TIMI-2910 file (N, C-alpha, C, CB; in pm, 1 decimal, decimal comma, always signed):
<rs>
+----------+----------+----------+----------+----------+----------+----------+----------+----------+----------+----------+----------+------+
!      n_x !      n_y !      n_z !     ca_x !     ca_y !     ca_z !      c_x !      c_y !      c_z !     cb_x !     cb_y !     cb_z ! resn !
+----------+----------+----------+----------+----------+----------+----------+----------+----------+----------+----------+----------+------+
!  -4000,6 !  +2732,3 ! +11514,4 !  -3869,7 !  +2793,4 ! +11532,8 !  -3756,3 !  +2754,7 ! +11417,4 !  -3819,7 !  +2748,9 ! +11675,6 !  Unk !
!  -3726,7 !  +2821,6 ! +11371,8 !  -3627,3 !  +2835,0 ! +11287,8 !  -3538,0 !  +2727,4 ! +11258,5 !  -3564,0 !  +2927,6 ! +11325,2 !  Unk !
!  -3424,3 !  +2679,2 ! +11126,4 !  -3363,8 !  +2590,7 ! +11109,8 !  -3222,8 !  +2630,5 ! +11040,0 !  -3445,6 !  +2507,9 ! +11051,5 !  Unk !
!  -3111,6 !  +2622,1 ! +11087,3 !  -3018,7 !  +2673,4 ! +11043,4 !  -2884,6 !  +2565,0 ! +11006,3 !  -2999,7 !  +2775,4 ! +11137,3 !  Unk !
!  -2802,0 !  +2625,9 ! +10890,9 !  -2676,8 !  +2508,1 ! +10876,1 !  -2567,6 !  +2584,6 ! +10836,3 !  -2698,6 !  +2380,3 ! +10758,4 !  Unk !
!  -2465,9 !  +2536,5 ! +10903,5 !  -2318,6 !  +2615,0 ! +10931,1 !  -2254,4 !  +2504,0 ! +10775,3 !  -2216,1 !  +2575,6 ! +11155,7 !  Unk !
!  -2167,3 !  +2552,1 ! +10728,3 !  -2077,1 !  +2504,3 ! +10621,2 !  -2000,5 !  +2563,4 ! +10526,5 !  -2130,4 !  +2443,3 ! +10559,2 !  Unk !
!  -1919,1 !  +2498,5 ! +10443,8 !  -1882,4 !  +2579,7 ! +10365,3 !  -2013,0 !  +2617,5 ! +10254,3 !  -1755,7 !  +2521,9 ! +10310,8 !  Unk !
!  -2028,7 !  +2703,5 ! +10144,0 !  -2072,3 !  +2797,8 ! +10083,7 !  -2088,9 !  +2686,0 !  +9961,5 !  -1981,7 !  +2937,0 ! +10077,9 !  Unk !
!  -2047,9 !  +2572,4 !  +9918,2 !  -2068,9 !  +2505,4 !  +9824,5 !  -2153,9 !  +2362,6 !  +9859,3 !  -1943,5 !  +2493,9 !  +9768,2 !  Unk !
!  -2121,9 !  +2353,0 !  +9978,9 !  -2183,4 !  +2252,0 ! +10078,2 !  -2353,6 !  +2240,5 ! +10122,8 !  -2106,7 !  +2283,5 ! +10206,5 !  Unk !
!  -2385,9 !  +2407,5 ! +10180,3 !  -2480,1 !  +2436,5 ! +10251,6 !  -2587,4 !  +2503,8 ! +10135,5 !  -2428,0 !  +2524,9 ! +10373,7 !  Unk !
!  -2553,4 !  +2567,2 ! +10009,3 !  -2600,7 !  +2645,5 !  +9945,9 !  -2761,6 !  +2607,5 !  +9919,5 !  -2514,4 !  +2658,4 !  +9840,2 !  Unk !
!  -2764,4 !  +2472,0 !  +9858,0 !  -2874,1 !  +2417,2 !  +9815,9 !  -2972,3 !  +2377,7 !  +9929,4 !  -2837,3 !  +2310,7 !  +9736,7 !  Unk !
!  -2949,1 !  +2399,0 ! +10069,7 !  -3057,4 !  +2391,5 ! +10167,8 !  -3129,2 !  +2501,9 ! +10173,9 !  -3016,6 !  +2364,7 ! +10293,0 !  Unk !
!  -3078,0 !  +2593,8 ! +10126,3 !  -3184,5 !  +2715,9 ! +10143,3 !  -3318,1 !  +2717,5 ! +10068,3 !  -3119,2 !  +2844,2 ! +10099,3 !  Unk !
!  -3298,1 !  +2619,1 !  +9947,9 !  -3447,9 !  +2589,3 !  +9886,4 !  -3541,6 !  +2535,5 !  +9991,0 !  -3444,9 !  +2476,6 !  +9764,2 !  Unk !
!  -3485,0 !  +2461,9 ! +10042,5 !  -3608,6 !  +2372,5 ! +10150,7 !  -3622,8 !  +2449,4 ! +10254,3 !  -3568,7 !  +2214,5 ! +10219,0 !  Unk !
!  -3562,3 !  +2553,0 ! +10293,3 !  -3648,0 !  +2621,8 ! +10432,0 !  -3508,2 !  +2633,9 ! +10503,7 !  -3791,3 !  +2505,4 ! +10534,2 !  Unk !
!  -3429,2 !  +2613,9 ! +10516,0 !  -3349,8 !  +2628,4 ! +10613,5 !  -3231,6 !  +2741,4 ! +10604,3 !  -3303,6 !  +2504,1 ! +10631,5 !  Unk !
!  -3185,5 !  +2811,7 ! +10672,7 !  -3109,7 !  +2941,6 ! +10678,1 !  -2988,0 !  +2903,7 ! +10680,5 !  -3135,4 !  +3033,2 ! +10788,7 !  Unk !
!  -2898,8 !  +2960,1 ! +10609,4 !  -2732,2 !  +2909,6 ! +10572,5 !  -2656,9 !  +2997,0 ! +10647,4 !  -2675,2 !  +2922,7 ! +10404,1 !  Unk !
!  -2572,9 !  +2973,7 ! +10705,7 !  -2464,4 !  +3019,7 ! +10753,0 !  -2327,4 !  +2971,9 ! +10676,2 !  -2469,5 !  +2985,4 ! +10888,3 !  Unk !
!  -2257,6 !  +3033,5 ! +10552,9 !  -2145,8 !  +3006,9 ! +10524,2 !  -2041,5 !  +3047,1 ! +10605,8 !  -2132,8 !  +3040,7 ! +10421,5 !  Unk !
!  -1947,2 !  +2984,6 ! +10580,2 !  -1845,6 !  +2964,2 ! +10653,4 !  -1673,5 !  +2950,6 ! +10608,4 !  -1892,0 !  +2860,0 ! +10707,0 !  Unk !
!  -1590,2 !  +3002,3 ! +10625,0 !  -1456,1 !  +2959,6 ! +10569,0 !  -1312,5 !  +2931,4 ! +10675,7 !  -1421,8 !  +3080,8 ! +10465,9 !  Unk !
!  -1353,4 !  +2975,4 ! +10803,7 !  -1270,6 !  +2996,7 ! +10889,6 !  -1339,6 !  +2934,2 ! +11037,6 !  -1236,0 !  +3148,6 ! +10879,9 !  Unk !
!  -1267,1 !  +2896,2 ! +11104,1 !  -1337,2 !  +2819,9 ! +11256,5 !  -1371,6 !  +2970,7 ! +11344,7 !  -1185,3 !  +2689,5 ! +11372,2 !  Unk !
!  -1350,1 !  +3062,8 ! +11303,3 !  -1365,5 !  +3217,2 ! +11367,2 !  -1509,2 !  +3241,2 ! +11326,5 !  -1251,0 !  +3349,0 ! +11298,4 !  Unk !
!  -1518,8 !  +3215,3 ! +11191,1 !  -1651,1 !  +3213,9 ! +11115,5 !  -1769,1 !  +3142,5 ! +11199,7 !  -1630,3 !  +3134,9 ! +10972,9 !  Unk !
!  -1741,7 !  +3008,9 ! +11220,4 !  -1790,6 !  +2924,8 ! +11263,4 !  -1869,3 !  +2982,1 ! +11419,7 !  -1685,0 !  +2821,2 ! +11258,1 !  Unk !
!  -1755,2 !  +3028,0 ! +11501,1 !  -1807,8 !  +3058,5 ! +11642,1 !  -1903,9 !  +3192,9 ! +11621,1 !  -1671,6 !  +3088,6 ! +11757,7 !  Unk !
!  -1829,3 !  +3268,8 ! +11514,2 !  -1932,7 !  +3424,6 ! +11522,2 !  -2062,9 !  +3333,0 ! +11473,3 !  -1880,9 !  +3598,3 ! +11379,7 !  Unk !
!  -2066,6 !  +3258,6 ! +11371,1 !  -2192,4 !  +3186,8 ! +11337,0 !  -2320,0 !  +3156,9 ! +11441,0 !  -2145,5 !  +3060,5 ! +11292,7 !  Unk !
!  -2208,9 !  +3073,5 ! +11573,3 !  -2316,2 !  +3011,0 ! +11648,2 !  -2384,3 !  +3149,9 ! +11715,5 !  -2255,2 !  +2888,0 ! +11766,0 !  Unk !
!  -2265,3 !  +3195,9 ! +11776,3 !  -2298,1 !  +3312,1 ! +11859,7 !  -2403,5 !  +3417,6 ! +11806,9 !  -2172,6 !  +3382,5 ! +11884,4 !  Unk !
!  -2413,9 !  +3467,1 ! +11667,6 !  -2506,3 !  +3535,9 ! +11574,3 !  -2682,8 !  +3423,8 ! +11594,3 !  -2410,4 !  +3528,9 ! +11379,4 !  Unk !
!  -2668,4 !  +3290,8 ! +11614,3 !  -2764,6 !  +3210,6 ! +11603,2 !  -2838,5 !  +3208,3 ! +11715,9 !  -2726,6 !  +3098,3 ! +11569,2 !  Unk !
!  -2738,5 !  +3175,2 ! +11773,5 !  -2814,5 !  +3160,3 ! +11951,3 !  -2847,4 !  +3300,7 ! +12005,3 !  -2689,7 !  +3086,0 ! +12088,2 !  Unk !
!  -2817,5 !  +3422,2 ! +11997,9 !  -2855,2 !  +3528,8 ! +12058,8 !  -2984,5 !  +3569,0 ! +12049,4 !  -2786,5 !  +3615,7 ! +12026,9 !  Unk !
!  -3106,2 !  +3525,5 ! +12009,8 !  -3201,4 !  +3557,5 ! +11971,0 !  -3322,4 !  +3437,5 ! +12015,1 !  -3171,1 !  +3588,7 ! +11836,0 !  Unk !
!  -3262,0 !  +3295,9 ! +12019,5 !  -3348,0 !  +3220,4 ! +12084,7 !  -3435,3 !  +3179,8 ! +11953,8 !  -3422,7 !  +3298,3 ! +12210,7 !  Unk !
!  -3414,2 !  +3190,1 ! +11822,0 !  -3520,5 !  +3185,1 ! +11711,3 !  -3509,1 !  +3018,7 ! +11670,9 !  -3480,9 !  +3304,6 ! +11566,9 !  Unk !
!  -3359,1 !  +2981,6 ! +11679,3 !  -3352,9 !  +2887,7 ! +11599,2 !  -3343,9 !  +2723,7 ! +11706,3 !  -3219,2 !  +2931,0 ! +11496,8 !  Unk !
!  -3446,3 !  +2658,9 ! +11660,0 !  -3395,0 !  +2513,9 ! +11740,0 !  -3344,0 !  +2414,5 ! +11719,5 !  -3457,0 !  +2455,4 ! +11783,1 !  Unk !
!  -3319,6 !  +2434,1 ! +11562,7 !  -3192,0 !  +2320,5 ! +11519,9 !  -3062,3 !  +2395,4 ! +11444,1 !  -3258,6 !  +2191,5 ! +11394,9 !  Unk !
!  -2950,2 !  +2330,5 ! +11423,9 !  -2831,9 !  +2398,9 ! +11358,2 !  -2793,4 !  +2267,1 ! +11329,9 !  -2723,8 !  +2504,2 ! +11442,3 !  Unk !
!  -2789,3 !  +2264,4 ! +11177,8 !  -2695,0 !  +2175,3 ! +11084,1 !  -2550,1 !  +2196,5 ! +11088,4 !  -2729,2 !  +2194,7 ! +10941,6 !  Unk !
!  -2441,5 !  +2130,0 ! +11100,0 !  -2314,1 !  +2157,8 ! +11076,4 !  -2231,1 !  +2046,7 ! +10989,4 !  -2257,1 !  +2180,5 ! +11206,1 !  Unk !
!  -2181,8 !  +2101,8 ! +10886,1 !  -2109,2 !  +2030,8 ! +10809,4 !  -1973,3 !  +1929,7 ! +10910,3 !  -2054,4 !  +2148,6 ! +10697,7 !  Unk !
!  -1968,3 !  +1811,0 ! +10877,9 !  -1879,5 !  +1741,0 ! +10966,5 !  -1732,0 !  +1800,8 ! +10944,5 !  -1886,8 !  +1581,5 ! +10937,7 !  Unk !
!  -1701,3 !  +1845,7 ! +10840,6 !  -1607,0 !  +1884,1 ! +10845,4 !  -1527,5 !  +2021,8 ! +10916,5 !  -1608,5 !  +1868,4 ! +10751,8 !  Unk !
!  -1627,2 !  +2111,1 ! +10887,8 !  -1650,1 !  +2223,3 ! +11004,3 !  -1684,2 !  +2203,1 ! +11164,3 !  -1763,1 !  +2299,7 ! +10959,0 !  Unk !
!  -1782,3 !  +2078,8 ! +11152,4 !  -1792,8 !  +2068,1 ! +11320,0 !  -1601,4 !  +2016,5 ! +11353,4 !  -1950,6 !  +1901,0 ! +11382,0 !  Unk !
!  -1542,7 !  +1924,1 ! +11311,5 !  -1406,0 !  +1868,4 ! +11364,3 !  -1345,9 !  +2007,6 ! +11365,2 !  -1317,7 !  +1743,8 ! +11263,4 !  Unk !
!  -1355,3 !  +2113,4 ! +11255,8 !  -1263,9 !  +2227,4 ! +11282,7 !  -1236,5 !  +2319,1 ! +11428,9 !  -1309,6 !  +2316,1 ! +11188,5 !  Unk !
!  -1388,8 !  +2285,7 ! +11440,1 !  -1483,9 !  +2405,7 ! +11521,9 !  -1564,4 !  +2349,9 ! +11680,0 !  -1631,6 !  +2455,0 ! +11395,7 !  Unk !
!  -1487,4 !  +2230,9 ! +11709,4 !  -1555,1 !  +2143,0 ! +11791,4 !  -1511,9 !  +2221,0 ! +11936,7 !  -1505,2 !  +1972,9 ! +11768,1 !  Unk !
!  -1440,1 !  +2308,3 ! +11991,2 !  -1462,8 !  +2363,2 ! +12122,1 !  -1572,5 !  +2488,4 ! +12095,2 !  -1312,2 !  +2413,9 ! +12192,5 !  Unk !
!  -1584,4 !  +2543,8 ! +11984,8 !  -1694,2 !  +2646,2 ! +11971,3 !  -1832,6 !  +2593,8 ! +11981,9 !  -1684,0 !  +2715,0 ! +11841,9 !  Unk !
!  -1823,4 !  +2455,6 ! +11919,3 !  -1981,9 !  +2357,7 ! +11972,6 !  -1973,0 !  +2334,2 ! +12090,1 !  -2017,1 !  +2203,4 ! +11912,5 !  Unk !
!  -1910,2 !  +2297,9 ! +12163,2 !  -1884,7 !  +2251,8 ! +12315,2 !  -1951,7 !  +2339,9 ! +12400,0 !  -1733,2 !  +2249,9 ! +12360,6 !  Unk !
!  -1950,6 !  +2456,0 ! +12378,4 !  -2015,8 !  +2572,1 ! +12445,7 !  -2138,0 !  +2565,7 ! +12433,3 !  -1980,8 !  +2694,3 ! +12405,6 !  Unk !
!  -2235,7 !  +2520,0 ! +12345,6 !  -2314,5 !  +2470,4 ! +12308,9 !  -2397,9 !  +2375,9 ! +12347,2 !  -2282,9 !  +2457,9 ! +12248,1 !  Unk !
!  -2322,2 !  +2267,3 ! +12396,4 !  -2361,4 !  +2113,2 ! +12381,8 !  -2471,4 !  +2102,5 ! +12491,4 !  -2224,8 !  +1997,1 ! +12410,7 !  Unk !
!  -2463,0 !  +2139,7 ! +12603,3 !  -2533,8 !  +2130,9 ! +12726,2 !  -2689,1 !  +2237,4 ! +12707,9 !  -2414,7 !  +2187,0 ! +12857,8 !  Unk !
!  -2681,0 !  +2299,6 ! +12598,7 !  -2805,0 !  +2392,9 ! +12601,4 !  -2897,8 !  +2286,1 ! +12536,9 !  -2791,9 !  +2551,7 ! +12510,1 !  Unk !
!  -3054,8 !  +2334,5 ! +12586,4 !  -3164,7 !  +2253,3 ! +12549,5 !  -3165,8 !  +2297,0 ! +12378,5 !  -3317,0 !  +2292,8 ! +12649,4 !  Unk !
!  -3166,5 !  +2395,8 ! +12365,6 !  -3158,6 !  +2435,6 ! +12219,3 !  -3051,5 !  +2569,5 ! +12173,1 !  -3315,5 !  +2475,0 ! +12179,9 !  Unk !
!  -3026,8 !  +2602,2 ! +12071,7 !  -3031,3 !  +2456,0 ! +11936,9 !  -2979,9 !  +2352,1 ! +11979,9 !  -2943,5 !  +2468,5 ! +11790,5 !  Unk !
!  -3033,2 !  +2279,2 ! +11938,1 !  -2955,8 !  +2118,9 ! +11893,1 !  -2895,3 !  +2115,3 ! +11796,0 !  -3034,3 !  +2001,8 ! +11865,3 !  Unk !
!  -2749,1 !  +2056,8 ! +11802,5 !  -2660,9 !  +2089,5 ! +11686,9 !  -2628,9 !  +1941,4 ! +11615,6 !  -2514,6 !  +2173,1 ! +11742,1 !  Unk !
!  -2639,5 !  +1939,9 ! +11534,9 !  -2662,0 !  +1807,7 ! +11428,5 !  -2553,5 !  +1796,5 ! +11341,1 !  -2793,8 !  +1817,4 ! +11330,3 !  Unk !
!  -2434,1 !  +1718,9 ! +11316,5 !  -2359,7 !  +1709,4 ! +11234,7 !  -2408,4 !  +1621,5 ! +11115,4 !  -2255,8 !  +1676,5 ! +11293,5 !  Unk !
!  -2343,2 !  +1685,8 ! +11001,7 !  -2420,7 !  +1605,5 ! +10873,5 !  -2316,4 !  +1601,2 ! +10792,9 !  -2555,7 !  +1676,6 ! +10793,5 !  Unk !
!  -2287,9 !  +1493,8 ! +10703,3 !  -2171,3 !  +1510,6 ! +10576,3 !  -2176,9 !  +1623,4 ! +10537,3 !  -2181,8 !  +1428,4 ! +10447,9 !  Unk !
!  -2073,8 !  +1658,2 ! +10471,9 !  -2037,6 !  +1780,2 ! +10374,7 !  -2050,5 !  +1722,0 ! +10228,1 !  -1872,8 !  +1842,7 ! +10401,8 !  Unk !
!  -2018,6 !  +1815,3 ! +10141,4 !  -1992,7 !  +1757,8 !  +9958,7 !  -1923,8 !  +1655,6 !  +9985,3 !  -1897,5 !  +1857,9 !  +9832,8 !  Unk !
!  -1814,7 !  +1642,5 ! +10064,0 !  -1682,2 !  +1559,5 ! +10013,4 !  -1729,4 !  +1413,5 ! +10080,6 !  -1505,8 !  +1629,3 ! +10083,9 !  Unk !
!  -1849,0 !  +1440,3 ! +10145,6 !  -1875,8 !  +1282,2 ! +10210,6 !  -1878,9 !  +1264,4 ! +10366,6 !  -1752,4 !  +1178,9 ! +10163,4 !  Unk !
!  -1923,5 !  +1187,9 ! +10410,7 !  -1917,5 !  +1123,5 ! +10536,0 !  -1764,4 !  +1093,8 ! +10602,0 !  -1993,7 !   +993,4 ! +10515,0 !  Unk !
!  -1745,3 !  +1153,5 ! +10743,0 !  -1622,0 !  +1125,5 ! +10810,2 !  -1636,7 !  +1029,3 ! +10924,6 !  -1563,0 !  +1249,6 ! +10857,9 !  Unk !
!  -1786,0 !  +1042,0 ! +10962,1 !  -1803,5 !   +925,4 ! +11066,1 !  -1830,5 !  +1013,7 ! +11177,5 !  -1669,6 !   +816,5 ! +11092,2 !  Unk !
!  -1770,4 !  +1175,1 ! +11144,4 !  -1814,6 !  +1255,2 ! +11292,7 !  -1951,1 !  +1256,1 ! +11335,8 !  -1785,3 !  +1407,0 ! +11290,1 !  Unk !
!  -2024,2 !  +1249,0 ! +11214,9 !  -2183,1 !  +1297,5 ! +11281,6 !  -2196,5 !  +1190,6 ! +11343,2 !  -2325,0 !  +1331,1 ! +11183,3 !  Unk !
!  -2208,7 !  +1042,4 ! +11362,8 !  -2207,3 !   +912,2 ! +11387,8 !  -2197,1 !   +901,5 ! +11548,0 !  -2092,1 !   +843,8 ! +11307,7 !  Unk !
!  -2028,2 !  +1007,7 ! +11530,0 !  -1952,1 !   +989,3 ! +11676,8 !  -2045,5 !  +1091,5 ! +11778,8 !  -1760,0 !  +1048,7 ! +11669,7 !  Unk !
!  -2099,2 !  +1191,2 ! +11709,6 !  -2188,5 !  +1321,1 ! +11792,2 !  -2303,6 !  +1251,8 ! +11825,8 !  -2235,8 !  +1470,4 ! +11697,8 !  Unk !
!  -2384,8 !  +1219,8 ! +11740,7 !  -2497,8 !  +1135,9 ! +11770,5 !  -2487,1 !  +1045,4 ! +11910,8 !  -2514,9 !  +1042,9 ! +11646,8 !  Unk !
!  -2362,9 !   +931,0 ! +11859,7 !  -2375,8 !   +838,3 ! +11978,7 !  -2320,2 !   +919,7 ! +12130,7 !  -2274,8 !   +691,7 ! +11940,3 !  Unk !
!  -2242,3 !  +1073,5 ! +12103,6 !  -2254,2 !  +1096,2 ! +12268,0 !  -2347,7 !  +1184,1 ! +12320,0 !  -2133,0 !  +1147,4 ! +12327,0 !  Unk !
!  -2470,6 !  +1246,4 ! +12236,2 !  -2593,1 !  +1310,5 ! +12252,6 !  -2688,7 !  +1171,2 ! +12303,9 !  -2643,5 !  +1394,7 ! +12098,9 !  Unk !
!  -2650,7 !  +1086,4 ! +12265,8 !  -2724,4 !   +998,5 ! +12284,5 !  -2694,9 !   +940,2 ! +12442,5 !  -2707,6 !   +909,1 ! +12169,6 !  Unk !
!  -2564,7 !   +910,2 ! +12464,1 !  -2509,4 !   +865,7 ! +12625,4 !  -2548,2 !   +955,7 ! +12696,8 !  -2354,1 !   +851,2 ! +12659,4 !  Unk !
!  -2566,0 !  +1081,3 ! +12644,0 !  -2573,5 !  +1173,8 ! +12762,9 !  -2747,2 !  +1192,9 ! +12785,3 !  -2482,6 !  +1335,3 ! +12725,5 !  Unk !
!  -2762,3 !  +1187,5 ! +12706,0 !  -2981,1 !  +1210,8 ! +12716,5 !  -3008,3 !  +1072,1 ! +12774,6 !  -3107,0 !  +1226,5 ! +12510,6 !  Unk !
!  -2955,5 !   +966,9 ! +12764,2 !  -3008,5 !   +834,3 ! +12828,8 !  -2894,5 !   +777,9 ! +12905,1 !  -3062,5 !   +723,0 ! +12718,8 !  Unk !
!  -2817,8 !   +825,4 ! +12948,3 !  -2720,2 !   +774,6 ! +12996,9 !  -2682,7 !   +608,6 ! +12927,2 !  -2752,6 !   +785,3 ! +13145,6 !  Unk !
!  -2674,1 !   +588,8 ! +12868,1 !  -2669,4 !   +458,2 ! +12784,4 !  -2624,9 !   +439,9 ! +12640,4 !  -2791,3 !   +411,7 ! +12781,3 !  Unk !
!  -2505,2 !   +394,0 ! +12592,8 !  -2533,1 !   +355,1 ! +12406,1 !  -2617,0 !   +266,8 ! +12368,3 !  -2416,0 !   +295,5 ! +12325,2 !  Unk !
!  -2757,5 !   +298,6 ! +12384,9 !  -2847,4 !   +203,0 ! +12320,7 !  -2838,9 !   +207,3 ! +12166,5 !  -2990,5 !   +230,4 ! +12365,0 !  Unk !
!  -2840,9 !   +317,2 ! +12112,3 !  -2809,3 !   +307,3 ! +11949,5 !  -2676,2 !   +216,0 ! +11887,1 !  -2780,4 !   +465,8 ! +11899,8 !  Unk !
!  -2605,5 !   +199,5 ! +11933,8 !  -2454,8 !   +153,7 ! +11899,1 !  -2410,9 !    +67,9 ! +11986,0 !  -2352,5 !   +259,2 ! +11895,9 !  Unk !
!  -2482,4 !     -1,3 ! +12111,2 !  -2419,6 !    -80,0 ! +12217,5 !  -2347,7 !   -217,7 ! +12121,3 !  -2552,4 !   -130,0 ! +12347,4 !  Unk !
!  -2375,5 !   -233,4 ! +12002,0 !  -2335,4 !   -350,5 ! +11942,9 !  -2213,4 !   -315,3 ! +11833,9 !  -2465,1 !   -419,6 ! +11876,9 !  Unk !
!  -2209,2 !   -206,5 ! +11823,4 !  -2081,5 !   -160,5 ! +11692,9 !  -1965,6 !   -106,5 ! +11803,6 !  -2142,4 !     +7,0 ! +11549,8 !  Unk !
!  -1867,6 !   -118,8 ! +11730,6 !  -1730,5 !   -114,3 ! +11834,7 !  -1660,6 !    +29,6 ! +11701,4 !  -1599,6 !   -338,5 ! +11852,9 !  Unk !
+----------+----------+----------+----------+----------+----------+----------+----------+----------+----------+----------+----------+------+
</rs>
């Protein structure tokens, strides 16, 4: 399966060199359109999305959150980490396992 990445042009361009398919965006509407395009053929197993765009497009991402594929993973953008990726990982873990086993000692 393919792996894609959604984010600003500056944040994601380098990922093309390691085999990820970049989907550059500059608006929340473009994120939604990219997610629709990515998921229509079931070719992608993982979609990375930069934290800044994940936060701006959470309602669009939530439409895909209960699907087995693609897994949507948030990563820091070129501006650095905001903590959104860790919050999403916590939610995914709790949903999958039913308990917060990764972060139970952190607040």
